[in-house]
Residue frames as qw, qx, qy, qz and C-alpha x, y, z in Angstrom:
[[0.162, -0.285, 0.656, 0.680, 89.01, 106.45, 177.37],
 [0.613, 0.345, -0.094, -0.704, 86.66, 106.76, 174.40],
 [0.299, -0.470, -0.404, -0.726, 84.22, 105.47, 173.50],
 [0.192, -0.133, 0.605, -0.761, 82.41, 106.50, 176.65],
 [0.077, 0.330, 0.936, -0.091, 79.43, 104.41, 177.74],
 [0.216, 0.641, 0.399, -0.620, 77.11, 107.44, 177.83],
 [0.229, 0.534, -0.398, -0.710, 78.07, 108.46, 174.29],
 [0.083, 0.061, -0.941, -0.323, 77.61, 104.96, 172.93],
 [0.114, 0.461, 0.836, -0.275, 74.22, 104.57, 174.60],
 [0.228, 0.644, 0.140, -0.717, 73.10, 108.01, 173.38],
 [0.203, 0.391, -0.634, -0.636, 74.08, 107.12, 169.80],
 [0.005, -0.142, -0.984, -0.112, 72.32, 103.77, 169.94],
 [0.149, 0.583, 0.667, -0.439, 69.14, 105.48, 171.15],
 [0.225, 0.722, 0.045, -0.653, 69.18, 108.52, 168.87],
 [0.195, 0.488, -0.639, -0.561, 70.80, 107.22, 165.70],
 [0.153, 0.033, -0.966, -0.207, 69.71, 103.59, 165.66],
 [0.571, -0.254, -0.110, -0.773, 66.34, 104.31, 167.35],
 [0.492, -0.065, -0.856, 0.148, 66.78, 101.37, 169.72],
 [0.511, -0.585, -0.037, -0.629, 64.27, 101.21, 172.57],
 [0.875, -0.461, 0.124, -0.081, 65.69, 98.31, 174.59],
 [0.404, 0.680, -0.577, 0.203, 69.39, 97.85, 175.31],
 [0.910, -0.410, 0.004, 0.053, 71.10, 94.99, 177.13],
 [0.144, 0.823, -0.528, 0.153, 74.64, 95.84, 178.18],
 [0.978, -0.139, -0.108, 0.109, 76.87, 92.78, 178.60],
 [0.247, -0.852, 0.454, 0.081, 80.12, 93.54, 180.45],
 [0.879, 0.406, -0.244, 0.044, 82.66, 91.80, 178.25],
 [0.148, -0.709, 0.644, -0.248, 85.14, 90.59, 180.85],
 [0.662, 0.156, -0.732, -0.053, 86.58, 87.12, 181.31],
 [0.406, -0.215, -0.762, 0.455, 86.23, 87.23, 185.08],
 [0.269, -0.812, -0.437, -0.279, 83.70, 88.86, 187.39],
 [0.492, -0.084, -0.324, 0.804, 86.14, 91.33, 188.95],
 [0.078, -0.584, -0.389, 0.708, 85.39, 94.73, 190.41],
 [0.075, 0.260, -0.360, -0.893, 85.38, 96.52, 187.07],
 [0.264, -0.175, -0.805, -0.502, 82.75, 94.12, 185.68],
 [0.335, -0.503, -0.791, 0.098, 80.62, 93.87, 188.81],
 [0.226, -0.704, -0.381, 0.554, 80.79, 97.44, 190.16],
 [0.164, -0.421, 0.212, 0.867, 82.43, 100.04, 187.91],
 [0.038, -0.102, -0.691, -0.715, 80.69, 99.30, 184.62],
 [0.173, -0.611, -0.768, -0.087, 77.20, 98.79, 186.13],
 [0.207, -0.683, -0.305, 0.630, 77.63, 102.10, 188.01],
 [0.090, -0.273, 0.382, 0.878, 78.64, 103.90, 184.80],
 [0.101, -0.322, -0.791, -0.510, 75.61, 102.46, 183.04],
 [0.213, -0.691, -0.650, 0.234, 73.30, 103.50, 185.90],
 [0.177, -0.564, -0.029, 0.806, 74.77, 107.01, 185.79],
 [0.014, -0.051, 0.599, 0.799, 74.30, 107.14, 182.01],
 [0.115, -0.515, -0.830, -0.181, 70.71, 105.92, 182.39],
 [0.178, -0.724, -0.444, 0.498, 69.98, 108.85, 184.73],
 [0.110, -0.447, 0.243, 0.854, 71.59, 111.43, 182.46],
 [0.024, -0.134, -0.763, -0.631, 69.78, 110.08, 179.40],
 [0.119, -0.644, -0.753, 0.070, 66.48, 110.21, 181.29],
 [0.138, -0.681, -0.179, 0.696, 67.15, 113.88, 182.12],
 [0.021, -0.299, 0.503, 0.811, 67.75, 114.46, 178.39],
 [0.692, 0.303, 0.127, -0.643, 64.39, 112.87, 177.60],
 [0.544, 0.396, -0.695, -0.253, 66.03, 109.76, 176.18],
 [0.570, -0.272, 0.667, -0.396, 64.63, 107.35, 178.72],
 [0.700, 0.252, -0.584, -0.324, 64.93, 103.83, 177.41],
 [0.935, -0.317, 0.096, -0.128, 64.94, 100.33, 178.77],
 [0.387, 0.659, -0.612, 0.203, 68.65, 99.84, 179.55],
 [0.920, -0.373, 0.037, -0.110, 69.49, 96.57, 181.27],
 [0.092, 0.699, -0.703, 0.090, 72.80, 95.16, 182.49],
 [0.949, -0.050, -0.300, -0.088, 73.60, 91.46, 182.43],
 [0.736, -0.573, 0.287, 0.218, 76.24, 89.70, 184.47],
 [0.030, 0.727, -0.584, -0.361, 79.76, 89.75, 183.04],
 [0.765, 0.377, -0.452, -0.260, 80.53, 87.31, 180.26],
 [0.353, 0.384, -0.808, 0.272, 83.05, 85.49, 182.47],
 [0.483, -0.233, 0.566, -0.626, 80.47, 84.65, 185.13],
 [0.918, 0.172, 0.058, -0.352, 79.19, 81.79, 182.97],
 [0.301, -0.590, 0.735, 0.143, 82.18, 79.51, 183.52],
 [0.680, 0.138, 0.719, 0.044, 80.70, 76.41, 181.87],
 [0.582, 0.783, 0.217, -0.047, 79.90, 78.37, 178.71],
 [0.054, 0.891, -0.433, -0.128, 83.37, 79.92, 178.70],
 [0.480, -0.372, 0.786, 0.120, 85.01, 76.50, 179.07],
 [0.706, 0.433, 0.561, 0.000, 82.86, 75.20, 176.24],
 [0.415, 0.904, -0.056, -0.083, 84.00, 78.06, 174.02],
 [0.185, -0.732, 0.644, 0.123, 87.64, 77.38, 174.93],
 [0.665, -0.028, 0.743, 0.064, 87.16, 73.70, 174.06],
 [0.653, 0.687, 0.317, -0.025, 85.76, 74.65, 170.64],
 [0.205, 0.923, -0.314, -0.081, 88.73, 76.94, 169.96],
 [0.404, -0.524, 0.744, 0.091, 91.26, 74.30, 171.05],
 [0.714, 0.230, 0.660, 0.036, 89.60, 71.62, 168.91],
 [0.532, 0.837, 0.108, -0.069, 89.52, 74.00, 165.95],
 [0.007, -0.846, 0.523, 0.107, 93.22, 74.79, 166.32],
 [0.549, -0.274, 0.786, 0.071, 94.06, 71.09, 166.56],
 [0.709, 0.499, 0.498, -0.023, 91.97, 70.31, 163.47],
 [0.378, 0.913, -0.132, -0.085, 93.68, 73.08, 161.50],
 [0.232, -0.704, 0.664, 0.103, 97.11, 71.88, 162.60],
 [0.678, 0.003, 0.733, 0.050, 96.32, 68.33, 161.42],
 [0.648, 0.696, 0.308, -0.034, 95.28, 69.61, 157.97],
 [0.135, 0.920, -0.329, -0.164, 98.56, 71.47, 157.47]]
């Protein structure tokens, strides 16, 4: 389903003139889609873009959800914020 990774990367390179891209799979858990499917799509896009002469530095980080301590910290902040707002009402 749109937007396709290849199209987004192509636009970032050609329109925004970006030379280094870090793709962060935005998933709350490191499941198959985050650890295999998305990195494979990015690798495929990297190859196609290179064939088009749009070779850039395209990196892939681990999925957002792989940093459990950071995720729990973010959840704590959201919970505390909700509690604070509820007390003010």
